[in-house]
MMTF fields as JSON, N, C-alpha, C and O atoms, coordinates in Angstrom:
{
  "mmtfVersion": "1.0.0",
  "mmtfProducer": "UNKNOWN",
  "numBonds": 135,
  "numAtoms": 136,
  "numGroups": 34,
  "numChains": 1,
  "numModels": 1,
  "chainsPerModel": [1],
  "groupsPerChain": [34],
  "chainIdList": ["A"],
  "bondAtomList": [4, 2, 8, 6, 12, 10, 16, 14, 20, 18, 24, 22, 28, 26, 32, 30, 36, 34, 40, 38, 44, 42, 48, 46, 52, 50, 56, 54, 60, 58, 64, 62, 68, 66, 72, 70, 76, 74, 80, 78, 84, 82, 88, 86, 92, 90, 96, 94, 100, 98, 104, 102, 108, 106, 112, 110, 116, 114, 120, 118, 124, 122, 128, 126, 132, 130],
  "bondOrderList": [1, 1, 1, 1, 1, 1, 1, 1, 1, 1, 1, 1, 1, 1, 1, 1, 1, 1, 1, 1, 1, 1, 1, 1, 1, 1, 1, 1, 1, 1, 1, 1, 1],
  "groupList": [{"groupName": "MET", "atomNameList": ["N", "CA", "C", "O"], "elementList": ["N", "C", "C", "O"], "formalChargeList": [0, 0, 0, 0], "bondAtomList": [1, 0, 2, 1, 3, 2], "bondOrderList": [1, 1, 2], "singleLetterCode": "M", "chemCompType": "L-PEPTIDE LINKING"}, {"groupName": "ASP", "atomNameList": ["N", "CA", "C", "O"], "elementList": ["N", "C", "C", "O"], "formalChargeList": [0, 0, 0, 0], "bondAtomList": [1, 0, 2, 1, 3, 2], "bondOrderList": [1, 1, 2], "singleLetterCode": "D", "chemCompType": "L-PEPTIDE LINKING"}, {"groupName": "PHE", "atomNameList": ["N", "CA", "C", "O"], "elementList": ["N", "C", "C", "O"], "formalChargeList": [0, 0, 0, 0], "bondAtomList": [1, 0, 2, 1, 3, 2], "bondOrderList": [1, 1, 2], "singleLetterCode": "F", "chemCompType": "L-PEPTIDE LINKING"}, {"groupName": "TYR", "atomNameList": ["N", "CA", "C", "O"], "elementList": ["N", "C", "C", "O"], "formalChargeList": [0, 0, 0, 0], "bondAtomList": [1, 0, 2, 1, 3, 2], "bondOrderList": [1, 1, 2], "singleLetterCode": "Y", "chemCompType": "L-PEPTIDE LINKING"}, {"groupName": "ASN", "atomNameList": ["N", "CA", "C", "O"], "elementList": ["N", "C", "C", "O"], "formalChargeList": [0, 0, 0, 0], "bondAtomList": [1, 0, 2, 1, 3, 2], "bondOrderList": [1, 1, 2], "singleLetterCode": "N", "chemCompType": "L-PEPTIDE LINKING"}, {"groupName": "VAL", "atomNameList": ["N", "CA", "C", "O"], "elementList": ["N", "C", "C", "O"], "formalChargeList": [0, 0, 0, 0], "bondAtomList": [1, 0, 2, 1, 3, 2], "bondOrderList": [1, 1, 2], "singleLetterCode": "V", "chemCompType": "L-PEPTIDE LINKING"}, {"groupName": "LEU", "atomNameList": ["N", "CA", "C", "O"], "elementList": ["N", "C", "C", "O"], "formalChargeList": [0, 0, 0, 0], "bondAtomList": [1, 0, 2, 1, 3, 2], "bondOrderList": [1, 1, 2], "singleLetterCode": "L", "chemCompType": "L-PEPTIDE LINKING"}, {"groupName": "HIS", "atomNameList": ["N", "CA", "C", "O"], "elementList": ["N", "C", "C", "O"], "formalChargeList": [0, 0, 0, 0], "bondAtomList": [1, 0, 2, 1, 3, 2], "bondOrderList": [1, 1, 2], "singleLetterCode": "H", "chemCompType": "L-PEPTIDE LINKING"}, {"groupName": "GLN", "atomNameList": ["N", "CA", "C", "O"], "elementList": ["N", "C", "C", "O"], "formalChargeList": [0, 0, 0, 0], "bondAtomList": [1, 0, 2, 1, 3, 2], "bondOrderList": [1, 1, 2], "singleLetterCode": "Q", "chemCompType": "L-PEPTIDE LINKING"}, {"groupName": "PRO", "atomNameList": ["N", "CA", "C", "O"], "elementList": ["N", "C", "C", "O"], "formalChargeList": [0, 0, 0, 0], "bondAtomList": [1, 0, 2, 1, 3, 2], "bondOrderList": [1, 1, 2], "singleLetterCode": "P", "chemCompType": "L-PEPTIDE LINKING"}, {"groupName": "ARG", "atomNameList": ["N", "CA", "C", "O"], "elementList": ["N", "C", "C", "O"], "formalChargeList": [0, 0, 0, 0], "bondAtomList": [1, 0, 2, 1, 3, 2], "bondOrderList": [1, 1, 2], "singleLetterCode": "R", "chemCompType": "L-PEPTIDE LINKING"}, {"groupName": "ALA", "atomNameList": ["N", "CA", "C", "O"], "elementList": ["N", "C", "C", "O"], "formalChargeList": [0, 0, 0, 0], "bondAtomList": [1, 0, 2, 1, 3, 2], "bondOrderList": [1, 1, 2], "singleLetterCode": "A", "chemCompType": "L-PEPTIDE LINKING"}, {"groupName": "THR", "atomNameList": ["N", "CA", "C", "O"], "elementList": ["N", "C", "C", "O"], "formalChargeList": [0, 0, 0, 0], "bondAtomList": [1, 0, 2, 1, 3, 2], "bondOrderList": [1, 1, 2], "singleLetterCode": "T", "chemCompType": "L-PEPTIDE LINKING"}, {"groupName": "SER", "atomNameList": ["N", "CA", "C", "O"], "elementList": ["N", "C", "C", "O"], "formalChargeList": [0, 0, 0, 0], "bondAtomList": [1, 0, 2, 1, 3, 2], "bondOrderList": [1, 1, 2], "singleLetterCode": "S", "chemCompType": "L-PEPTIDE LINKING"}, {"groupName": "GLY", "atomNameList": ["N", "CA", "C", "O"], "elementList": ["N", "C", "C", "O"], "formalChargeList": [0, 0, 0, 0], "bondAtomList": [1, 0, 2, 1, 3, 2], "bondOrderList": [1, 1, 2], "singleLetterCode": "G", "chemCompType": "PEPTIDE LINKING"}, {"groupName": "CYS", "atomNameList": ["N", "CA", "C", "O"], "elementList": ["N", "C", "C", "O"], "formalChargeList": [0, 0, 0, 0], "bondAtomList": [1, 0, 2, 1, 3, 2], "bondOrderList": [1, 1, 2], "singleLetterCode": "C", "chemCompType": "L-PEPTIDE LINKING"}, {"groupName": "ILE", "atomNameList": ["N", "CA", "C", "O"], "elementList": ["N", "C", "C", "O"], "formalChargeList": [0, 0, 0, 0], "bondAtomList": [1, 0, 2, 1, 3, 2], "bondOrderList": [1, 1, 2], "singleLetterCode": "I", "chemCompType": "L-PEPTIDE LINKING"}],
  "groupTypeList": [0, 1, 2, 1, 2, 3, 4, 5, 6, 1, 7, 6, 8, 9, 8, 8, 10, 11, 6, 12, 2, 12, 11, 13, 12, 11, 14, 15, 6, 4, 11, 16, 11, 2],
  "groupIdList": [1, 2, 3, 4, 5, 6, 7, 8, 9, 10, 11, 12, 13, 14, 15, 16, 17, 18, 19, 20, 21, 22, 23, 24, 25, 26, 27, 28, 29, 30, 31, 32, 33, 34],
  "secStructList": [7, 7, 7, 7, 2, 2, 2, 2, 2, 2, 6, 1, 7, 2, 2, 2, 2, 2, 2, 2, 2, 2, 2, 2, 2, 2, 2, 2, 2, 2, 2, 2, 2, 7],
  "xCoordList": [4.524, 5.254, 5.052, 5.248, 4.68, 4.267, 4.92, 4.587, 6.32, 7.712, 7.742, 7.82, 7.69, 8.0, 9.044, 8.842, 10.408, 11.689, 11.691, 12.223, 11.171, 10.828, 9.962, 10.22, 8.866, 8.088, 8.826, 8.616, 9.549, 10.285, 11.345, 11.723, 11.881, 12.865, 12.042, 12.723, 10.872, 10.169, 9.8, 9.549, 9.81, 9.35, 10.931, 11.021, 12.032, 13.368, 13.86, 13.679, 14.422, 14.862, 16.126, 16.88, 15.909, 16.538, 17.79, 18.379, 18.617, 20.225, 20.414, 21.257, 19.458, 19.43, 19.367, 20.052, 17.983, 18.092, 19.098, 19.334, 19.711, 21.149, 22.158, 22.84, 22.328, 23.082, 22.853, 23.75, 21.732, 21.334, 21.482, 21.931, 20.967, 21.244, 22.639, 22.801, 23.9, 25.365, 25.637, 26.514, 25.203, 25.842, 25.283, 26.136, 24.004, 23.81, 24.253, 24.278, 24.675, 25.26, 26.9, 27.469, 27.486, 28.959, 28.582, 29.622, 27.816, 27.712, 27.685, 28.564, 26.898, 26.657, 27.845, 28.42, 28.091, 29.791, 30.863, 31.483, 31.18, 31.89, 31.646, 32.594, 30.425, 29.976, 30.488, 31.155, 30.119, 30.655, 32.111, 32.831, 32.454, 34.29, 35.133, 36.218, 34.459, 35.292, 34.222, 34.616],
  "yCoordList": [34.864, 36.045, 35.778, 34.681, 36.759, 36.992, 37.175, 37.242, 37.262, 37.679, 36.391, 35.264, 36.516, 35.399, 35.708, 36.27, 35.073, 35.623, 35.311, 36.149, 34.212, 33.736, 34.672, 34.915, 35.241, 36.251, 37.826, 38.585, 38.065, 39.507, 39.277, 40.296, 38.189, 37.766, 37.887, 38.359, 37.635, 37.659, 39.042, 39.362, 39.776, 41.346, 42.348, 43.529, 41.319, 42.249, 41.829, 40.649, 42.548, 42.39, 41.065, 40.835, 40.29, 38.993, 39.394, 38.403, 40.423, 40.619, 40.682, 39.983, 41.747, 42.001, 40.414, 40.055, 39.685, 38.505, 37.402, 36.558, 37.695, 36.567, 37.392, 36.748, 38.713, 39.13, 38.97, 38.761, 39.023, 38.795, 37.033, 36.578, 36.139, 35.118, 34.559, 33.746, 35.085, 34.989, 35.426, 34.784, 36.523, 37.194, 36.137, 35.484, 35.93, 35.135, 33.809, 33.19, 33.235, 31.811, 31.876, 31.0, 33.094, 33.247, 33.747, 33.621, 34.129, 34.552, 32.722, 32.305, 32.118, 30.989, 30.15, 29.662, 30.078, 29.427, 29.674, 28.795, 31.096, 31.827, 31.549, 31.375, 31.524, 30.916, 29.341, 28.924, 28.572, 26.999, 26.921, 26.228, 27.929, 27.678, 28.058, 27.556, 29.01, 29.727, 29.975, 30.613],
  "zCoordList": [36.002, 35.555, 34.119, 33.596, 33.557, 31.976, 30.792, 29.609, 31.648, 30.655, 29.562, 30.05, 28.294, 27.602, 26.408, 25.332, 27.031, 26.031, 24.589, 23.86, 24.031, 22.898, 22.112, 20.933, 22.782, 22.167, 22.028, 21.082, 22.961, 22.816, 21.789, 21.211, 21.454, 20.454, 19.212, 18.302, 18.879, 17.783, 17.293, 16.131, 18.326, 17.973, 17.633, 17.297, 17.883, 17.34, 16.056, 15.759, 15.28, 14.149, 14.369, 15.314, 12.881, 12.823, 13.054, 13.485, 12.998, 13.489, 14.744, 15.307, 15.515, 16.673, 17.785, 18.743, 16.927, 17.638, 17.696, 18.56, 16.334, 16.499, 17.356, 18.154, 17.287, 18.657, 19.786, 20.602, 20.063, 21.653, 21.955, 23.007, 20.712, 20.967, 21.247, 22.157, 20.291, 20.642, 21.58, 22.158, 22.223, 23.375, 24.465, 25.067, 24.75, 25.797, 25.853, 26.916, 24.572, 24.539, 25.009, 25.66, 24.529, 25.091, 26.595, 27.24, 27.226, 28.654, 29.264, 30.018, 28.924, 29.356, 29.399, 30.372, 28.203, 28.063, 28.829, 29.426, 28.854, 29.851, 31.43, 32.196, 31.809, 33.119, 33.183, 34.13, 32.13, 32.544, 32.595, 33.313, 31.52, 31.239, 32.558, 32.851, 33.282, 34.061, 35.449, 36.426]
}
C-alpha cells in the first residue's frame, strides 16, 4: 500500500490540514466516547 497519509497532508494547505486533523481527531474521540 503506497498511500502515505502524512505525505498527502503535506500537499494540503495548512488551514485545510488543520481542519482535516481536527475532524479526524473528533471522529476518533466520538468513537471512543460513544
